C-alpha positions, 0 to 999 in steps of 0.5 A: 500500500505504501509503495502504490501510494508513493508511486501515485504521488510521485507520478502525479507531481512529476507529470504536472511539473514536467508538463511544459518539458514534455511539450518541448520534447514532443516538439523536438521529436516531431520536428526531428523524426515526424509523427508519432511522438510516442512509441507504444508497445505491448509489454508484459506486466505483473503476472505476465499480463500485457499492457501498453507501455509508453515512451518517447520515440527515439528511432526513425522509420527506415527500411533497406532495399529489400523492404526489411526494417533497418537495425536499431543502430541504423534507425536510432537518431542523434536526438534519440541517442541523447534521450536514451543516454539521459533516460528522457525517453522513459518519462511517459512511463510515469503515466503507466505508473499512475494507472497502476500498470507499472511502478517507479521501481521494479524489473524492467518490462521487456518484450512479450515474445520473451515470455516463453523463453524464460526459465521458471526462476526467471519468470518470477520477475513478473511477480511484481509490477514492472518498473521505470527503474530497477535493481538491474538498472543500477547494477549494470543496466544493458551492459549486463548479460541477460542471465545476470539481469534476470538474477538481479530482477529475481533478487529484487522480488525476494528482497523488495522493500520501501527503503530498497526502492528509495535506494534504487531511485537515488542510485538511478539519479547517479547512473543517469548523470553518469550515463552508464550501462546504456547499451550492451557490448557492440549493440546500439541498445541491448542484444535480443534474448534468445533463451537461457543458456543450458 
């Protein structure tokens, strides 16, 4: 109850205070990448139930001669790289927090297609609401292997508390300022998860 109340208060205050900034970011994206301004995608939430996650758009629509969409690295714009490095692209998720689909702190919501690939232990990351930031994000973020990231997610599920959340939020500020762990080795973002190693 304390966690949910805290989420609602912070989300409402942040949305109200940052509304002018949201408009500025939206204008920059519209001018740089066109419409739409928001990136919307179904992601698995608590208990694996899907919800529509919102982010600011960071990639342009671009296709190769064969008609296939280009890689993330080729579609990621300079403005998009800046938004990702500063985590500004995550700000619309405050609405997901307000509506109860996400929490400020929890395992990051990944792709729906990953659900069948998780081991039973890894699947436990969905026992709590997904978060805007989480234990894995302040301990390596995208620079971690998938196995290490999921182990940290499950550790959070087993050790979650209000004070741990406060610690993670404070550590997140430091990570954002230092722009650490933004991408995996040799990747524009993070390599795809293809299942746990045997």
